[in-house]
N, C-alpha and C positions, 0 to 999 in steps of 0.2 A: 512565327507570328502571322495571324490572318490579316492581310493588308487590304484586300479589295472588299470594302464594306461600305454600304450606303449609310445605314443606321444600325448600330449594334442591336437595338431592340427589335428590329424587323429582319435581322440577318437570316434567321431560320425560315421565315416566310418567303424571303427573296430567293433563297436557295431552292425551296420546294417548288416555287413557280418556274424557275429556270430549269430544274430537273424535269418537271412534267412536260415542258415544251420541247426539251431535247429528246424525250422518249415518248412522244405522243402516240407512237405505234403500239406501245405496251401499257402505258398508264394514263390515267386522267386524274386531275386534281379535284378533290372534294374538300369541304370544310374540315380542316384538321388533319388532312393527309392525302393519300392517293389510293386508288383502286385500279383493278385491271381495266384497260381500255375496252377490251372485248370481254364481257362477263362470262364466267364459267357456265356450263350447262345447268339448267334447273335440277335440283336434287343432289348437287355436289356439296359436300361439307366445305364451308368457307374457312380458310386459315387466315387470321388477321393478326398481325404483329404490331408492336409499338414500343415507343421509348423516346428519349430525348434526341434532339438533333446533335450534329457534331461528330457522328460516328460513320459517315458514309464509307462504304456502301450500305451498312446497316442504317436504317432498316428499309428505306424506300427502294433501294437498289435490288431488293429481292422479290419484287412484285412481278408475277408473270406465271406462265405455264409451268407446272411442276413445283411451284413454291407457294408464295403468298397470294391471296386474293385482295388483300388490302393492308395498308400500314397507317398507323396513327402516329403523327410526328409532333413532338413537343418542342418547346424552345431549346436553346443550346443546353445540353446536360440536364434538362428538366422533363419530368414526365408530362405527357399530354393531359388535358382535362377529361373528366368523365363525359362531358357533353361532346367533345371532339371524338372520343372513342365511340360513343353511341352513333354519331353521324356516319363514321367510316364503316362500322359494323353493319348498320342497316343497308348501306350501299353495296356491301360485299355479300350479304346473306343471299343464299340461293334456295332457302327453304329446308335445308337438311341439318341445320345447326351450325355453330361456329366454334372453332378452336381459337382461343385468344392466348397468344404467347408473348412473353416479355421477360426481361431479366428480373432477378429477385432484389428489387429496391423498394424502399418504403413508399415513396411517392407513387410509383407504378402500381404497387399493391392497393393503395388507397383509391386512386383514380379509376383504374381498370375494374377494381372490385365494385365500386359504385355503379359503373356503366353496366357491368354484368347483371347486377341486381335489377336495374331498371329494365333491361332487355328481357330478362327472365319473366318479370312481371307482365310483359307484353307478349309472352308466349314464344320467345326466341330462346332456344336451348344454347346457352353459352357455357363452355368448359374452359377452365384456365389451367395452363401449364407454364410454370415459371422455370427458367434456366438457372441452375445452381452449380456451375462447373468450376468456379474459381477456388483452387485448393488453398490459396493464401488467406482467404477472407474468414474462414472459420474451420474448426475441426469437425463440427456437426454438419453433414452434407446439406440438410434442409435450411441451414442458416447462411449458406454461401451465396455470394452474389453471382449474377450471370455476366460473363464477358464473351470472349470470342467463340465459346462453345455454342452461342446462339446460332451460328451459321449451320453447323452440322445438325443440331436438334431440329431447327425449323426446316431445313432441307428435307430431312427424313419425314417430318410431319406433313409437309406439302406434297411429297411424293405419295404418301399413303392416301391422302385425300384425292389426289389426281387419279389414283388407281381405282377409285370407287369405294374405298372403305367408308363405313358409317362412322358416326361421331364417336361412339364408344371405342371403336378400333383405332381411330386417329388419335384420340386421347391416350389410349394405352400405349401405342407405338411411340408417341412423343415423350411420354413419361419414362418409358424404358430407355429411350435414347439419352435423355437427360441423366438418368441414373448411371449410365455407363460412359459419361463424358467427363473428362478432366482437363483443366487448363491451368497453366502457370505462366506468368509474364515478367518482363523486366522493363524498366525505363532508363534511358540515357539522358533525357532532358524533359522538363515539364511542358505542358501545353499552355497556350495563352488564349483566353476568351476574346472574341471579337470586340474591338474597342478598347482593350486593356493594353498597357505597356509592359507589364511584367507577367511572367508565367505564374501559374498556380503554385508551383513548387520548383525547386532547382535540385540538381544532382551534382555533387562535386566532381570536378574533372578527374577522370581515371576511375570513377566509381559507377555502380549501377544501383537502381532502386528495385528491389525484388518484391514481387507481389502487388504490383500497382493495380488500380482499377481503371476502367475505361472512361471515367469522368475526371481523371486527373488526380484521384486520391493518391497521396504519397504511398510509397512502398512500405512494406512491413519492416524491412531492414535494408541497410546499405552495404554492398559488398564491393570488393575490388573488381574492376572490369578485366575480364580475361579475354582470351581469343574466342573466335567463333566456335571452335571445338569445345573449349571449356564451358562456355555459356550453354551450348547444346547439351553437354554432359550433365550439367547441374539441373537443367529443366527436365531432361529425360529421367534422371534418377528420382526426382520428386514425383513424377507421374507414375513410373513403374512401381513405386512404393505403395500405390493404391490400385494397382491392376487387379481385376477380379481373377479368381483362380481358373476360370474357363476361357481366359483370353487367348486367342490365336490369330485373329485378323483385326486390323484397326484402320479407321479413317484418321487422317492426320492433316492438321492445318497449321502452317507456320504463318502467323498473321502479323503484318506490319501495322504500326500504330499511327502512321501519318507522315513521318519524316525520316524513316529508315529506308535505304535504297533496296530495291528488289535484289540487287547483287548480294547484299549482306544477308538477306533472307535466304537466298539459295545456298550461301556458304554455310549457314546454320543448318539448313535442311539436310545437306549432304551428310553431316555428322549424325543428325537425328535419325536418318534412314539407316545408317550403319548400326547405330546402337539398338534400334528397335528390331532390326533383322537379326542381330546377334542374340537378342533376347527371345528369338523364336517366333516373332510376330510378322505376319504378312501384311504389308501396307497396301491398302485398296484405294485407288483414285485419290492420291494426295493433292492438297491445294497449298500453293505458296503464293502469297500476295496480300493485298490489303482488303479485308472484309469487314472488320470491326475496328475502326480507327478512333482516335481521340484528338481531333483537329490536327495540330502540328506536333504532337508528342513524338519524340524519338524513342524507339524501342520496339519490342516484338513480344509475341506470346506463342506458346506451343499448346495446341489442343489435340488430344487423342480421344477418340471414341472407340471403345472395345465392342466390336461388331458381333452380331449373330447373323444367321442367314437372312432373317427377315429385315433387320436393320441394313445389312449390306445391300439387299435388293433395292431398298428405297434410297440409300445413299448414292447408288450408281444410276438411278433412273434419270431419264432426260429432264432437263429444266431449261427454260428460256426466259431470262430476266435481264434487265439492263446491266447488272453487275455479275451475274453468275449464270453460266450456260454450260450445259452438259448434254452429250448425245447429239442427235440430229434435230436442230431447232425447226419449228414450223416456219413456213414462209413468212417474211415480214409483212405485216398488214400495212397497207397504205391508205392515206386519206383520199376519198373519192374526189374527182375533179382535177383541174390542172395542178401541176407542181407548184408548190409554194415554199418559200424559205422557212416559214414557221407554221406547220400545220395547226389548224384551230384545235384548241383543247377545251373540253367542257369543264369549266371551273365554277364550283359552287362557293361563293364567298360567304363568310360568316354573317349571319343576320343579327341585328341587335337583339338583346334579350327581350322576349315577348311574353313575359309572365303576365297572366291576366290579373288586373288590379281592381279592387273595389274602391270607390271614392272614400278618401279619408276625411275625418271630421276636421273642422278648422283648427281645433286644438292639436290634433295629431300632425297636421301639415305645418303648423308653426314649429313644432318640435323637429320636424324634418329639416326645415330651413336652418336650424341651429346645427343639426348633424351635418348637413352639407358644408356649412362654413368650417366646422371642425375637421371634416374630411379633407378639405383643401389644405389645411394646416398640416395634417398628417402626411399628405402627399409631398409637401415641400420638405418636411423633416426627413422622410425616408429617402428622398432624392439627395439631400445634403449628406446623408450617411451611407449612401449606396456603396461607395468604394470601401468604406470601413467595414461594413457588414460582409462584403465579399472577401476581404482579406481574412476576417475572422473565420468565415466558413471554409476558406482554403486550408486552414490548419489541419482539418481532418475530414473535409468534405470536398465539394467540387467548385467552391468559390462563386456560386451563382445566387446565393441567398439574397444579397442586396438587390440584384437585378430582378429577382422574382417578386420581392416585396414591392418594388417600384411599379412593375407591370401589374401586380395584383391591385394595388390601391388605385392606379390609373383606370383600370377597367371598372372597378367598383364605383368610383366617382362618376364616371360617364353613365353607367347604368342607373345609378341612384338619381342623377339629374333627369334622365329620361322618364323614370317612373314618377318623379315628383311633378314634372311637367304634364304627365298624363293624369294627374289628380290623385295619385296614390297616397295613402297614409304611411306613417312611419314603419309599420310592420312590413308592408309590401315593398317599401323602399329598401329596407335592410335585406329582405329576401332577394331582391334583384341584385343588390350589391354583392351579396354572398355568391350567387351564381356566377356573376361576372368576375369576381376575384378568382374563383377557382378556374374559370376558363382562361383568363388572361395570364395567370401566373403558372398554372400547372403545378406539378411537383407536390411534395408533402405539405409545404406551407400553404400552397393554394388550396388544397383540399381541406386543411384544418381551419384556415380563416374563413373559407366559404361555408363550412358547416357551422362555425361559431356564429357568423352573422345571420345565417338563416334561422338558427335556433333562437337567437335574440329577437329576431323579427317575429317569430311565431309567439313569443312570450308577450311582447309589447302590444301587438295587434294594431289596428287602425282607428280605434275609437277615441283614444285620449293620449295625451302625453304622459309618460310614466312618471310617477312620483319617486321619491328616493327608494322606497321599498320595492317598487316595481322595477327600478333600475338594477337594484341588487339581484332580484330574481332573474332578470334577463341575463345578467353577467353569469350567474350560477349556471343557468341553462346553457349558455354559450360555451363555457369552460367544460361542462360535462359532455357536451356534444363533441368537442374537439378531442377530449381525452378518450371517449368511447370509440371514436373513429380511428384514432391512431394507436390506441392500446397502450399509451404511455401513462406512467404514474410518477409522482414526485420521486426524485432520486435517479431517474433515467437519463438526466441531462438533456432535456428537451424544453420546448416552449412551456410545457405544463409546469415546470419547476418555477416559473414566474407567474403563470396564470392562476394557479391554485392559491398561492398566498395573496395575490391581488384580490381574488373573489372573496376569500375569507376575511380580509381586512375591511373590504367594502361592506360586507354583510354585518360585521361586528360594529363598525362605525355607525351605519344606518340604524342598527338595532338600539344603539345608545342615544339616538335622537340627533345625530350630527346631520347638518344640511348636506344635500347631495354634492355640491362642489367641494366642500371640505372633506367629505368622506372619500370622494374619488381621489383627491390629492393625497390623502394618507395612504390609500390603497396603492397609488402609483409609486409612492416611496417604498412601500413593501415589495412591490414588483421589481423595482430597480435593485434593491438590496439582494433579493433572491436571485435575480439574473446574474449579478456579479458573483454571487456565491456558487454558481454552477462551475466556476473555474476549478473548484476543488473536487469536482465529481468526475467519475469515469463513465463515459457514454455506454448505455446498455441497449439503445435502440437506434435505428437509422443508419445512414452511411458511416457516421462517426464511430459506431460501435466497433468496426474493424480496427480502428486506430485509437481505441479508448485511452491507452496510456499516453499516446502522443498528444492527445487533446487536454490532458491534465495541465492545469495552469492557465488555460484559455477558457473564457466563458462561452456558453452555447450561443450561437448566433440567433437562433429562434427565440430564446429567452430574452436576449438583448433587444431584438427588434420589437418584441412584445412590450417591454418596458418603455421603449422609445415611443411607441404608439400611445399607450395609456398615459405616459408623461406629457405628451403633446396635447392630449385631450384635457388634462388637468390645467396646463398652462392656458389653453384656449378658453376654458371655463372661467378661469380667474380673470382673464382680460375682459370677457363678456360681462362678468359680474361688476367689474370696476367701471365699465362703460355705461352700465345701466344705473 
């Protein structure tokens, strides 16, 4: 359990600030992450990594010479927002393009993809390479999630960039490294999110969970706990089953997940080395230790990259970062002036959303006041259900959905209030709320709710309060934006399974002449029924996809939270109508 916490909701930010101060010779903090303290020379390809916090040394610990130029850091187990990624990438860019690397998770794909689009529109060439090394997560390599193979793939990419390769070459080398990297892991005990009393999942005594993910996703199966030798044999067998035919030299990582001793890792590595050598493979520069953790999870993973001469050259090249060093490091840079206990660090704090707003009409601003009152009720409802949503998410995900929703609505309310005070109409208020929700929550839900709110704002505009038909059109546009961004459709076991029936019922009721409050209430009922109905579905998208059968019998947390939000709006509208 993580005991030393100020506020669970600021834990990731507190960690990042402390990390930057402890390693001020190598990194400096910027809004959303860290970049190199001493920028790379102009004309060098920038390597920027990213993902959720809770995995240290991944990812911030890999910033420095020979590896990453910047890292975007999200909340615990949640992807960073697109705005955070844009800020870090701009700070790291040296004019030769950017390789953006992250694990293959839905939230990261959405948020980093949006950031890349924005930057490309501004003339910055951004290439994306996702790590897909986890054998347990899918049979199709492109659908696999990224776990401890991140270290080797990103080390190789960073070395190629440091050697002066252009962006095409860095992208090619990183893609090849990923294609030749395999990982399989086990868990002995689940991890516990900061502020929580119970772990995301448990493993029975004397058993191991095989095929876990680094966000605390449960393993694909439970096996008897064997000796270090037996565990090593099982992991090696699974990796050798996918060895390419030309394999002869390998990079190896035995990675601890947070609560397994280094002594145990070495005991496992000894057998791994014997087995790989007996298979005719030469081990090059092996690593044993913690590189991609999962808070306090007990367990380990084995990563093998099947090298070629080019990949081997980059794997063994020098690197100097806070958590990974190889070869002869450069002299440590010191802060000018007298010695101080904590060298000053340039920290760029996030600024409030500054979207330009046009003055809204009186009619539109009155509608905004009603929206703000309802948003406060939504925030209260999500806070009350935060733990419940987290437990539901932990069935086949990482248990952070409740926290993400609370963070998202909190950021949205604050941004909406600022925009309203600045004189904005409803459309601009919703746009500001959407941007803030995405930034505050990160992850898949942050991206989807952000896109939905911004689409709704674009539909309603700032000229007038929407009538019932306008409200239905705004909801249709919001649901379409979320579905298009995430790629989900009904039946995939996502928020869309509740959102589409909600929009359809609202449209139908309004078309029949039903007043807006009653139409919304009937649509909220449809959303709740659909959300509960997702319990019978098998997930086809997102993190839960890997554990589709395990999640059967449990409703999708995104669909449930959507029903909670629209149901709260219905209740708030009823109260408002009665008061008037």
